[in-house]
Structure formats: structure tokens, C-alpha cells
C-alpha positions in Angstrom: 122.6 89.1 81.9 120.7 85.9 82.8 119.8 86.3 86.4 119.4 89.8 87.9 118.3 90.8 91.3 117.0 94.4 91.7 116.8 96.2 95.0 114.1 98.7 94.2 112.1 98.0 91.1 111.4 101.6 90.3 111.5 103.5 87.0 115.0 102.7 85.8 115.5 99.3 87.5 112.2 98.1 86.2 113.2 99.0 82.6 116.4 96.9 83.1 114.4 94.0 84.5 112.0 94.0 81.6 114.8 93.8 79.1 116.2 90.8 81.0 112.8 89.2 80.9 112.4 90.0 77.2 115.7 88.2 76.6 114.4 85.2 78.6 116.5 85.8 81.6 115.4 85.5 85.2 114.6 88.5 87.4 113.8 89.0 91.0 113.7 92.1 93.1 112.0 94.2 95.7 109.2 96.8 95.9 107.7 98.6 98.8 104.1 97.3 98.5 102.4 94.0 98.1 100.1 95.2 95.3 103.0 96.1 93.1 104.8 92.9 93.9 101.8 90.9 92.8 101.5 92.9 89.6 105.1 92.3 88.7 104.9 88.6 89.5 102.2 88.6 86.8 104.9 89.8 84.4 107.2 87.0 85.4 109.3 89.1 87.7 109.8 87.5 91.1 109.0 90.6 93.2 108.8 90.6 97.0 108.3 93.3 99.6 111.2 95.2 101.2 110.5 98.6 102.7 113.9 99.2 104.2 112.8 98.8 107.9 113.5 95.1 108.2 115.0 92.3 106.0 112.9 91.2 103.1 111.5 87.7 103.7 112.4 86.2 100.3 115.5 88.3 99.5 118.3 86.0 100.8 117.1 83.0 98.8 116.6 85.0 95.6 120.0 86.6 95.9 121.5 83.1 95.9 119.9 82.4 92.5 121.2 85.7 90.9 124.5 86.4 89.3 124.1 90.2 89.2 122.7 92.8 91.6 121.3 96.2 90.7 120.7 98.6 93.6 118.4 101.6 93.0 117.2 102.2 96.5 118.5 105.4 98.0 119.8 105.9 101.5 117.5 106.7 104.4 118.2 108.6 107.6 120.1 105.6 109.0 122.2 105.0 105.9 121.9 102.4 103.1 119.0 100.0 103.9 120.3 97.4 101.5 123.7 97.1 103.1 122.1 97.4 106.6 119.7 94.5 106.1 121.1 92.4 103.3 124.9 93.1 103.1 125.6 89.7 104.6 123.2 88.0 102.2 124.9 89.6 99.2 128.3 88.6 100.5 127.1 85.0 100.9 125.5 85.0 97.5 128.7 86.1 95.7 127.2 87.8 92.7 129.6 88.5 89.7 128.9 92.2 89.9 126.9 94.9 91.7 125.7 98.1 90.0 124.7 100.9 92.3 122.6 103.8 90.9 123.7 107.1 92.4 123.4 110.7 91.1 125.6 113.4 89.6 124.3 115.5 92.5 127.3 114.4 94.5 129.5 116.8 92.5 127.6 119.8 93.9 127.7 123.2 92.1 130.5 124.1 89.6 129.1 127.3 88.2 128.6 125.7 84.8 132.1 124.2 84.5 132.7 120.6 83.2 133.1 117.8 85.7 134.1 114.2 85.3 134.9 111.2 87.6 138.2 112.8 88.6 136.5 116.0 89.8 136.4 116.0 93.7 132.8 115.6 94.9 131.3 118.5 96.9 127.7 117.5 97.8 125.7 120.2 99.4 122.1 118.9 99.9 121.4 116.4 102.6 120.3 113.8 100.0 123.5 114.2 98.0 125.7 114.0 101.1 123.9 110.7 102.0 124.5 109.5 98.4 128.2 110.2 98.6 128.5 108.4 101.9 126.7 105.4 100.5 128.9 105.3 97.4 131.9 105.0 99.7 130.2 102.2 101.6 129.5 100.2 98.5 133.0 100.7 97.2 134.4 99.5 100.5 132.0 96.5 100.5 133.1 95.5 97.0 136.8 95.7 97.9 136.3 93.7 101.1 134.2 91.0 99.4 136.2 91.0 96.1 133.1 91.7 94.1 133.2 94.4 91.3 131.0 97.3 92.3 130.1 99.8 89.6 128.9 103.2 90.8 126.7 104.8 88.2 126.2 108.6 88.7 123.0 109.4 86.8 121.9 112.7 85.3 118.2 113.7 85.2 116.2 110.7 84.0 113.5 111.0 81.3 111.8 108.5 79.1 108.3 107.1 78.4 105.8 108.5 80.9 108.4 110.8 82.5 109.7 114.1 81.2 108.6 117.3 79.5 106.0 115.7 77.3 103.9 114.6 80.2 104.2 118.1 81.8 103.2 119.8 78.6 100.2 117.5 78.3 99.2 118.1 81.9 99.7 121.9 81.5 102.2 121.9 84.3 105.4 122.6 82.2 107.3 125.8 82.9 110.1 127.4 80.9 112.1 128.5 83.9 115.0 130.8 83.0 118.0 131.1 85.2 120.8 132.7 83.2 123.7 130.3 82.6 121.9 127.3 84.1 122.4 124.0 82.4 121.5 120.4 83.2 122.5 117.0 81.8 119.9 114.3 81.2 119.8 110.6 80.4 117.1 108.6 78.7 116.1 105.5 80.6 116.9 103.4 77.6 120.5 104.5 77.9 120.6 103.6 81.6 119.5 100.1 80.5 122.3 100.0 78.0 124.9 101.1 80.6 123.7 98.5 83.1 123.8 95.8 80.5 127.3 96.7 79.5 128.5 96.9 83.1 127.1 93.5 83.9 128.4 91.9 80.7 131.9 93.0 81.4 132.3 94.0 85.1 134.9 96.5 85.9 134.8 98.2 89.3 134.7 102.0 89.3 132.7 105.2 89.2 131.0 106.2 85.9 128.9 109.1 84.9 125.9 107.9 83.0 124.7 111.0 81.1 124.0 112.5 77.7 126.5 114.5 75.7 124.8 117.9 75.7 124.1 119.8 78.9 121.4 122.3 78.1 119.2 125.1 79.6 116.0 123.6 80.8 113.8 126.1 79.1 115.3 125.1 75.7 114.3 121.5 76.3 110.7 122.4 77.1 110.5 124.6 74.0 111.9 121.9 71.8 109.4 119.4 73.1 106.5 121.8 72.6 107.6 122.4 69.0 107.6 118.7 68.2 104.2 118.3 69.8 102.8 121.2 67.8 101.8 123.1 70.9 102.7 126.6 72.1 105.5 126.6 74.6 104.6 128.0 78.0 105.8 131.5 78.7 109.3 132.1 80.1 109.3 132.5 83.9 112.1 134.0 85.9 113.7 131.6 88.3 113.4 134.0 91.2 109.6 134.2 90.9 108.9 130.7 89.6 106.5 128.5 91.5 108.7 125.6 92.5 108.8 123.1 95.4 111.8 123.4 97.7 113.3 120.2 96.2 112.9 121.5 92.6 114.4 124.8 93.5 117.4 123.1 95.2 118.3 121.5 91.8 118.9 124.9 90.4 121.6 125.5 93.0 123.8 123.0 91.2 125.0 124.1 87.8 127.5 122.0 86.0 128.3 120.2 82.7 128.8 116.5 83.2 131.1 114.4 81.0 130.1 110.8 80.3 133.1 110.1 78.1 134.7 107.6 80.6 131.7 105.3 80.7 131.1 105.4 77.0 134.8 104.6 76.4 135.4 102.0 79.2 132.2 100.0 79.7 131.8 100.4 76.7 128.4 101.3 75.5 126.9 103.7 72.8 124.2 106.2 73.6 121.0 105.6 71.7 120.0 109.2 72.5 123.2 111.3 72.8 121.2 114.5 73.3 117.8 115.5 74.5 116.8 116.2 70.8 117.0 112.5 69.8 115.4 111.4 73.0 112.4 113.7 72.9 111.9 113.2 69.2 111.7 109.4 69.7 109.2 109.9 72.6 107.0 112.2 70.5 107.1 109.7 67.5 106.2 106.8 69.8 103.4 108.8 71.3 102.0 109.7 67.9 102.2 106.1 66.8 100.3 104.8 69.8 97.4 107.3 69.4 
């Protein structure tokens, strides 16, 4: 991966960008604000402003100098802003591969059963319906332009600065118990690995990027607290938990997601196959830095 363009240099895409820079590759991409763009340019990342309401001023030229495109901007009320404003620019640039970061939320609820890429999607929330529609638009774009498009359906993302450790430190962690509820997760380092594998050997398709052990959320919080040497927060019944509407909606989708296809076909190996390895590494890194 020598020249990467990222639409949306957020948590996951920025981790990918920094790996490319570390390996002396070229990276350009977009952010929503001028201050963040300036800060990233200080890291050697050619960031420019694109807020989804109009084409980004520098984007077309930067796309022409990139051989891979990573899209981590979600759809808005009008659809996908990247395709709307820069679909023609991408078609003209002819990148070798496009990776679109989506969500396992498109599968909807399966009452704890296993799902894989052959499982019919059944999105329920407005954001998941929009994601499913955008996936189809990117697949059609790739077929029309003869550019491999990889759709990555991500599980819940955690990593440095994001996850149960930060909530435990802030005193905001909750051990919410909803009987039978499980979630998959994915460490940001493994998203980076999957993106690198997909760009290195492009093959169009849909891939679940997820860990190998869906688990009850309260177990993850308890495990993190144990490693940190702090008392876990008390268990809270889901029905009475203090949750935002968005957080509560996540509990309406209960499924076990298989990532076997991606790990077999991309291929890539998970550095953190379960939350145990991932959280342990975060705790150890935190202890080393203090």
C-alpha cells in the first residue's frame, strides 16, 4: 500500500493512514474541519476539508495520485456523500481497489444465532438501512467501473483511547445485563490488518471484519476491570439502565457474527482473536506508558 486516499480520516481510517506513513507510503484524505486538516498535515498526511455538502477542493487531484481508496464516511440523509460529490473523480482516477467500511448492523437481529456473509441482511434502524443501501451503490459502482470494491462489515470497534478501559477510568462504565445478549468486537489494529490485506490482494466482495468470540457486554467490562485492578461496576438490568436512545438500539440486535470468510480469503490473521487478548494488550500498553 504505497498511495492511499481516505475519505474520512476518523478513528479506523487514521490508524490505516498512519501505518502507510510509517511504511513510507503516501497518504491523502479528508476531514470535516480545517484545524484537524492542519494537524494531520503536520504528520505528513495530506488532509483537506470535505464536509459532505459540496465537493472537496483538493480531492480530485489527490485521488489522481492514489492507487487505493478507503471510504469510512457514512451515508447522510441524501445518501452517500462520497459517491454524490466524488464518484466521477474516483472513476477518472481508476484506483486499483476501493475499501468501504460498513457495519454488521445491516444483518439486523437474529436472536443470538450465527450470521455470515451469506445470511440475508435485515436492517432495522434508519442508519443500518442507509448503510445497506450504500453498500449496494458501491458494489454497483465497482461493477460499472471495473474496480474491485471490498465491503467490510465491522463489528464494535475498540482500541487505544476507545473502549471499556476509558469508561472504567472515567467512571462511566456499566455492566448492563440483558439475558442472552452478545456482541462481536474488533480491535482497530485488526481493521488495519484487514485493510492492508484487501489492498495488497484486491478481491471484490463482502467481508465481515470481526473477532472470533461474541460475548456478553457485562463480561467484557468485568474482565477489563479485573486486569486494571479495580472493582467492576455493579450489574444493571437492561430495562432500567441509563442509556441513550442510540445505545439502547444496539441491544435490539443480538447475533453472533462469523469472520471466517475474511480470515480465509483476504487472507489475514487476527492479532486479537478475542476481547481478552485485545484488552490485555491495551492494559499492558497503558501500564507501560505511565
